[in-house]
C-alpha positions as CSV (number, residue, x, y, z in Angstrom):
1,M,68.6,-49.2,53.4
2,S,69.8,-50.6,50.0
3,L,65.9,-49.6,49.3
4,I,66.3,-46.2,50.2
5,L,69.0,-45.7,48.3
6,I,67.5,-47.3,45.2
7,V,64.7,-44.3,46.2
8,L,67.4,-41.8,46.4
9,V,69.7,-42.8,42.9
10,G,66.3,-43.5,40.9
11,S,64.9,-39.4,42.3
12,G,68.3,-37.9,41.5
13,I,68.2,-39.5,38.0
14,A,64.9,-38.5,37.8
15,I,65.4,-35.0,38.9
16,S,68.8,-34.5,36.6
17,T,66.7,-36.0,33.5
18,I,63.7,-33.5,33.9
19,G,66.3,-30.7,34.4
20,V,67.8,-31.6,31.0
21,F,64.6,-31.2,29.3
22,A,63.2,-28.5,31.0
23,F,66.9,-26.6,30.7
24,K,66.5,-27.5,26.3
25,W,63.3,-26.3,26.4
26,W,64.1,-23.1,27.9
27,S,66.8,-22.7,25.8
28,E,65.1,-23.0,22.7
29,R,62.2,-20.8,23.9
30,H,65.1,-18.0,24.3
31,R,67.0,-18.4,21.6
32,Y,64.0,-17.4,19.2
33,R,62.7,-14.5,21.9
34,C,62.9,-11.3,19.4
35,L,60.2,-13.5,17.0
36,E,58.0,-13.5,20.0
37,N,57.2,-10.0,18.6
38,L,56.0,-11.0,15.5
39,P,52.1,-11.7,14.8
40,S,50.8,-14.8,15.7
41,P,48.1,-16.8,15.5
42,Q,45.7,-17.4,18.4
43,G,45.3,-21.0,20.4
44,R,49.4,-21.2,21.1
45,H,49.7,-24.0,23.7
46,W,52.5,-23.4,26.0
47,F,54.1,-26.9,25.1
48,F,52.9,-28.2,21.5
49,G,52.6,-24.5,20.1
50,H,50.7,-24.5,17.1
51,G,51.1,-27.9,16.1
52,R,48.0,-29.5,16.9
53,Q,46.2,-27.1,14.6
54,I,48.6,-27.4,11.8
55,L,48.3,-31.1,11.8
56,A,44.9,-31.1,11.8
57,S,44.7,-29.0,9.1
58,V,47.0,-31.2,7.0
59,K,45.1,-34.1,7.8
60,E,41.9,-32.6,6.9
61,K,44.0,-30.9,3.6
62,K,43.5,-27.7,4.8
63,Y,46.9,-26.8,5.8
64,F,47.2,-23.9,2.8
65,K,43.8,-22.4,3.6
66,L,44.7,-22.1,7.4
67,L,47.8,-20.5,6.6
68,F,45.8,-18.7,3.9
69,D,43.4,-16.9,6.2
70,W,46.0,-16.0,9.1
71,A,47.4,-14.3,6.9
72,K,44.5,-12.5,5.9
73,E,44.1,-11.6,9.6
74,L,47.4,-11.2,10.4
75,G,49.4,-9.7,7.8
76,P,51.9,-10.6,5.1
77,I,54.4,-11.5,7.8
78,Y,53.3,-13.8,10.7
79,V,55.2,-16.5,13.0
80,Y,53.9,-19.6,14.2
81,W,55.1,-22.7,16.4
82,I,55.8,-26.3,16.4
83,S,56.8,-26.4,20.2
84,N,59.5,-23.7,20.5
85,T,60.1,-23.9,17.0
86,P,59.3,-20.6,14.8
87,I,58.1,-21.1,11.5
88,I,57.8,-17.6,9.8
89,I,55.0,-17.0,6.8
90,L,55.7,-14.6,4.3
91,S,52.6,-13.7,1.8
92,D,54.0,-10.5,0.4
93,P,55.4,-11.6,-3.3
94,K,57.9,-8.7,-2.9
95,L,59.4,-9.8,0.4
96,M,59.1,-13.3,-0.8
97,E,61.3,-12.3,-3.9
98,N,63.7,-10.3,-1.9
99,T,63.9,-12.9,0.5
100,L,64.8,-15.7,-1.8
101,I,67.1,-13.5,-4.0
102,D,69.3,-12.3,-0.6
103,G,69.4,-15.5,0.7
104,V,71.0,-17.1,-2.1
105,K,73.4,-14.6,-2.4
106,Q,74.2,-14.2,1.3
107,G,74.5,-18.0,1.6
108,A,72.5,-17.8,4.7
109,W,69.7,-20.0,3.2
110,V,69.7,-22.9,5.2
111,R,68.1,-26.4,5.7
112,T,66.9,-27.5,9.0
113,P,68.0,-31.3,10.2
114,S,64.1,-31.6,10.3
115,G,63.6,-30.3,7.2
116,Q,65.7,-32.3,5.6
117,K,64.9,-35.1,7.1
118,A,61.1,-35.0,5.2
119,W,62.5,-34.8,2.1
120,N,65.0,-37.7,2.0
121,D,61.9,-39.5,4.3
122,A,59.7,-39.5,1.1
123,V,61.7,-41.4,-1.5
124,G,65.3,-41.7,0.1
125,P,68.5,-39.3,0.1
126,I,67.4,-36.2,-2.7
127,L,69.7,-33.2,-3.8
128,L,66.7,-31.3,-1.6
129,G,67.6,-33.1,1.6
130,Q,71.4,-32.9,1.2
131,N,74.3,-30.5,2.4
132,G,77.7,-29.7,2.0
133,T,79.8,-32.1,-0.3
134,E,76.8,-34.5,-0.7
135,W,74.5,-31.6,-1.6
136,Q,77.1,-30.0,-4.0
137,W,78.3,-32.8,-6.4
138,R,74.4,-33.5,-7.0
139,R,73.5,-29.7,-7.6
140,K,76.7,-29.7,-10.0
141,A,75.0,-32.2,-12.4
142,W,71.9,-31.2,-12.6
143,N,71.9,-27.4,-12.9
144,P,73.5,-28.0,-16.4
145,E,70.6,-29.7,-17.6
146,F,68.1,-26.7,-16.4
147,T,69.6,-24.0,-18.5
148,S,67.9,-22.1,-21.0
149,S,70.2,-23.1,-23.4
150,A,70.3,-27.0,-22.5
151,L,66.4,-26.8,-22.6
152,S,65.9,-25.0,-26.0
153,N,67.1,-28.0,-27.5
154,H,64.1,-29.6,-26.3
155,L,61.3,-27.3,-27.0
156,D,60.0,-29.9,-30.0
157,L,59.1,-31.8,-27.1
158,V,56.9,-28.7,-25.7
159,K,55.3,-28.3,-28.8
160,Q,54.2,-31.8,-29.7
161,S,53.1,-32.1,-25.9
162,C,50.7,-28.7,-26.4
163,L,49.7,-29.7,-29.7
164,Q,48.3,-32.9,-28.6
165,V,46.6,-31.0,-25.7
166,I,44.4,-28.7,-28.7
167,E,43.5,-32.1,-29.6
168,T,41.9,-33.1,-26.8
169,I,39.9,-29.9,-26.1
170,K,38.5,-30.1,-29.9
171,Q,37.2,-33.7,-29.5
172,I,35.6,-32.2,-26.0
173,P,31.9,-31.6,-26.9
174,Q,31.3,-27.7,-26.8
175,T,28.3,-28.4,-24.3
176,K,30.5,-29.6,-21.6
177,T,32.8,-27.9,-19.0
178,V,36.8,-28.4,-20.0
179,K,38.5,-29.1,-16.9
180,A,42.0,-27.2,-17.2
181,D,44.1,-28.3,-14.2
182,P,43.8,-32.0,-15.7
183,L,44.7,-31.5,-19.4
184,F,47.8,-29.2,-17.5
185,V,48.8,-31.8,-15.3
186,E,49.2,-34.2,-18.3
187,L,50.5,-31.3,-20.5
188,T,53.5,-30.7,-18.0
189,M,53.9,-34.4,-17.1
190,R,54.3,-35.5,-20.6
191,V,57.0,-33.1,-21.0
192,I,58.7,-33.3,-18.0
193,S,59.0,-37.1,-18.4
194,G,60.1,-36.4,-22.2
195,L,62.9,-34.4,-20.2
196,L,63.9,-36.4,-17.8
197,F,63.6,-39.9,-18.6
198,G,62.7,-40.4,-22.6
199,V,59.1,-41.2,-22.4
200,P,57.6,-40.4,-25.5
201,V,55.1,-37.1,-25.7
202,D,52.6,-39.3,-28.0
203,K,50.1,-41.5,-25.8
204,N,49.8,-43.6,-28.7
205,D,53.8,-44.2,-29.5
206,S,54.9,-47.7,-28.4
207,S,58.2,-48.3,-26.5
208,P,60.6,-49.8,-28.7
209,T,62.5,-51.0,-25.6
210,N,59.7,-52.3,-24.0
211,L,59.8,-49.7,-21.7
212,P,56.5,-48.9,-19.7
213,L,54.8,-46.0,-20.7
214,L,53.1,-43.1,-18.8
215,E,50.2,-43.7,-17.3
216,I,48.9,-39.8,-16.3
217,D,46.3,-40.4,-13.7
218,R,47.7,-43.2,-11.9
219,T,51.1,-41.7,-11.7
220,Y,49.7,-38.3,-10.7
221,E,47.5,-39.9,-7.9
222,A,51.2,-41.7,-6.9
223,M,53.0,-38.5,-6.8
224,S,49.6,-36.9,-4.7
225,V,50.2,-39.3,-2.3
226,I,54.1,-39.1,-1.6
227,T,53.6,-35.4,-1.7
228,Y,50.4,-35.3,1.1
229,R,53.1,-37.7,2.8
230,Y,56.0,-35.3,2.7
231,L,53.5,-32.6,4.1
232,R,52.4,-34.7,6.6
233,I,56.3,-35.5,8.1
234,A,57.0,-31.6,7.3
235,T,54.8,-30.2,9.9
236,G,55.7,-32.9,12.9
237,E,54.0,-36.7,11.9
238,K,55.9,-39.0,12.9
239,M,58.3,-40.5,10.5
240,W,58.0,-44.2,11.9
241,L,54.1,-44.4,11.6
242,K,55.1,-45.4,7.9
243,Y,56.0,-48.6,8.8
244,L,52.5,-49.7,10.9
245,P,49.2,-51.7,9.2
246,I,47.4,-48.3,8.7
247,R,45.7,-46.8,5.4
248,A,47.9,-43.7,5.6
249,S,51.0,-46.0,5.4
250,Q,49.5,-48.7,2.9
251,E,48.7,-45.8,0.2
252,Y,51.8,-44.1,0.4
253,W,54.0,-48.1,0.0
254,Q,51.7,-48.5,-2.9
255,A,52.3,-45.2,-4.3
256,R,55.9,-46.0,-3.5
257,R,56.0,-49.4,-5.5
258,Y,54.1,-47.7,-8.2
259,L,56.6,-45.2,-9.2
260,E,59.3,-47.1,-8.8
261,Q,58.5,-50.2,-10.7
262,F,57.8,-47.4,-13.6
263,L,61.3,-46.0,-13.2
264,A,63.2,-48.5,-12.7
265,P,63.4,-50.4,-15.8
266,R,64.3,-47.1,-17.2
267,I,67.0,-46.3,-14.9
268,D,68.5,-50.2,-15.0
269,L,69.0,-49.5,-18.7
270,A,70.9,-46.0,-18.5
271,L,73.2,-47.8,-15.9
272,Q,73.5,-50.2,-18.3
273,I,74.2,-47.6,-21.2
274,R,76.9,-46.3,-18.7
275,D,78.9,-49.3,-17.7
276,N,79.1,-50.1,-21.5
277,S,80.0,-47.1,-23.2
278,D,81.5,-49.0,-26.3
279,R,78.4,-51.5,-26.8
280,D,76.2,-50.5,-29.8
281,W,72.5,-49.4,-28.5
282,S,70.7,-48.8,-32.0
283,E,68.2,-50.7,-30.8
284,V,67.2,-48.0,-27.8
285,S,65.5,-44.8,-28.9
286,S,67.6,-41.3,-29.6
287,L,64.7,-39.9,-27.1
288,F,65.7,-41.9,-24.3
289,K,69.7,-41.8,-25.0
290,E,69.4,-37.7,-25.2
291,S,67.1,-37.7,-22.0
292,M,68.8,-36.0,-18.5
293,L,68.6,-39.2,-16.9
294,V,71.0,-40.9,-19.5
295,R,73.4,-38.0,-19.8
296,I,73.4,-37.9,-15.5
297,A,74.1,-41.2,-15.1
298,T,76.7,-41.3,-17.7
299,K,78.4,-38.3,-16.1
300,N,78.1,-38.8,-12.6
301,T,79.1,-42.5,-10.9
302,K,78.4,-41.7,-7.8
303,Y,74.6,-42.2,-8.5
304,N,73.4,-45.1,-8.2
305,R,70.1,-47.4,-8.9
306,A,68.5,-46.2,-5.6
307,S,70.0,-42.9,-5.9
308,L,69.0,-42.0,-8.9
309,I,64.8,-43.5,-8.3
310,S,64.9,-41.2,-5.3
311,E,65.9,-37.7,-7.1
312,S,63.7,-38.7,-10.3
313,I,60.6,-39.3,-8.8
314,Q,61.2,-36.0,-7.0
315,L,62.1,-34.3,-9.9
316,L,59.1,-35.7,-11.5
317,I,56.8,-34.1,-8.6
318,A,58.5,-31.1,-8.8
319,G,58.3,-30.4,-12.2
320,T,54.4,-31.6,-12.9
321,D,52.7,-29.7,-9.7
322,T,54.4,-26.3,-9.7
323,T,53.7,-25.4,-13.7
324,A,50.3,-27.1,-14.1
325,H,48.7,-25.3,-11.4
326,S,50.8,-22.3,-12.2
327,L,49.2,-22.5,-16.1
328,S,45.9,-22.9,-14.5
329,F,45.7,-19.9,-12.5
330,A,47.1,-18.0,-15.5
331,L,44.3,-19.1,-17.1
332,A,41.8,-18.0,-14.5
333,E,43.3,-14.8,-14.8
334,L,42.8,-13.9,-18.4
335,S,39.5,-15.7,-18.4
336,L,38.5,-12.8,-16.2
337,N,40.4,-9.9,-18.2
338,R,39.3,-10.5,-21.6
339,H,41.1,-7.4,-23.0
340,I,44.5,-8.8,-22.2
341,Y,43.5,-12.5,-23.3
342,E,42.8,-11.3,-27.1
343,K,46.3,-9.1,-27.0
344,A,48.2,-11.9,-25.5
345,Q,46.7,-13.9,-28.2
346,N,47.2,-11.7,-30.7
347,I,50.8,-11.7,-30.3
348,V,51.3,-15.6,-30.1
349,D,49.9,-15.8,-32.9
350,R,51.8,-13.1,-35.0
351,T,55.0,-14.6,-33.3
352,W,53.8,-18.2,-33.8
353,E,53.3,-17.3,-37.9
354,K,56.4,-15.1,-38.3
355,Y,58.9,-18.3,-36.9
356,N,56.9,-20.9,-37.6
357,G,56.1,-22.5,-34.4
358,I,58.1,-22.6,-31.3
359,N,61.8,-21.9,-30.9
360,A,64.2,-19.7,-29.1
361,D,63.9,-16.6,-31.3
362,S,60.2,-16.8,-31.0
363,L,60.3,-16.9,-27.2
364,R,62.3,-13.9,-26.7
365,E,59.6,-12.0,-28.5
366,L,57.2,-13.2,-25.9
367,N,57.8,-10.9,-23.2
368,Y,54.2,-9.9,-22.8
369,I,53.3,-13.5,-22.0
370,S,56.5,-13.4,-19.6
371,A,54.6,-10.3,-18.0
372,I,51.5,-11.7,-17.1
373,F,52.8,-15.0,-16.2
374,K,54.7,-13.0,-13.5
375,G,51.5,-10.5,-12.4
376,V,49.6,-13.9,-12.1
377,Q,52.3,-15.2,-9.8
378,S,52.3,-11.8,-7.4
379,K,48.6,-11.8,-7.4
380,T,48.1,-15.8,-6.5
381,V,51.1,-16.3,-4.2
382,A,49.3,-14.5,-1.3
383,G,47.6,-17.9,-1.0
384,M,50.6,-20.1,-1.7
385,P,53.3,-18.4,1.7
386,M,57.0,-19.0,1.9
387,C,57.2,-20.7,5.0
388,L,60.6,-20.3,6.8
389,H,61.7,-23.3,9.3
390,I,64.7,-21.1,11.1
391,G,67.6,-23.5,11.9
392,I,69.7,-21.1,12.9
393,P,69.7,-18.4,15.7
394,T,69.3,-15.2,13.4
395,P,65.7,-14.7,12.6
396,A,66.2,-13.0,8.9
397,I,67.2,-15.6,5.8
398,L,66.3,-19.1,7.1
399,D,65.6,-23.0,5.9
400,G,63.1,-22.3,2.7
401,I,59.7,-24.3,1.5
402,V,58.1,-22.9,-1.0
403,W,54.6,-23.8,-2.2
C-alpha cells in the first residue's frame, strides 16, 4: 500500500513539474507571438530555436558572418530564436540609428538579465551590466570624462601616438605590405591607455613609478580572449564552464590574470592617492595623476579595487576594437576612392599647417573627414548588425548589443 502511495505521489510531482515547465514554455512562446511574422532563418528547432546554429558559428568564430549571410537572405530586419527568446537583427544603418536614438529618448532601451549576466561574467560587475541605482552612479562618474571638452584636453596624446605610428610606417620597406589593422590597434590602445591609466604613449618611455608598461600584442590577445568568452556567454554557453579544466577556460583565466596584473598596480596607486590626498605625490608622473582612473577613484568612493579592475578591462576593450577597426574600414574605402582620399589629404594638410597640428580649433574644420567616417560606417555597418535581445513584451525598442 505504501509503495503504491509513493508511486502515486511521485507521479503527481513529476506531472506537476512537467506541467509547470510546459506552461512556462508556452507562455514565453505566446508572449512574442507577434514576432513570428518577421522573416526568420530556416532550421529553427522546436525547442532550441536557432541556438545550435548560433553556438556552432561562435565556436568557429563566424558568428558575424552568419548574421551577415542571413541579412543578405532575409533583408534589413529579421529575427532568430534562442529557444523561445527572440533576437531581432537590424542591418539597415538608418533603422539602427533611429532605434538607438528613439530608444534612449523613450527610456525603452533595456538590458535583459541574461545580457547583464554576460557582461558581468567576463571580468566582474561593470557599468553595462547594471541597472537602477548601480547603473546611475557609475554613469554619473564616467560620463563627464568622455565629453568633447574633457577629451580636448588630451589631444597631445592623440598627436603623439599618431606620429609614433607614422614613424613605424616609415621604417617598413616599400616592398613590404603594411598591415593597417595592427597599426590602428596599437594607435588606439596607446591613446586609450594614456587617457584611462596614464600609461606613457611613447613605447620607449620608462615608468618613474615602476608601473608595468603596455605590451600591445599580449594585451590585445588577452582582450580578444575575454571578448570571445563574452560572445559565447551572450549566445548561450553556460557560465559555469569556465571552472572546468578545458582549454577555453584555461585561456580565459590566463587572459584575465594578465590584464589584472597589468592594471592592479595602477589601480592600487590611484586608490592610495585618493586615500592619502594630503601626501606629496610629486614622484608620480603628471600623466598618471591626471588620468581618468585617478579622477574617477578620487571623486567616487564607491569604487574599490575589484570594481575598478573590472570597469577598466571593459573600457580598454571597448575603446580599442571599435575605433581601430573603424579606422581600418575607412582606410580601405579611401584606397578604393582615390579622388576622395586626395581631397581629404589636402584638407588635412591645409588645416594642419593653419593650426600647427591637432587642436580643438582644427578639428572643427574637418567636417569633410567626419562625413567620410560616417559614410564608411553606413556602408560597412551591414556587416556588423545590431542584435536586439528582447526583455519586455513590446517588440519596439529593446535590449541592445551593438557590434
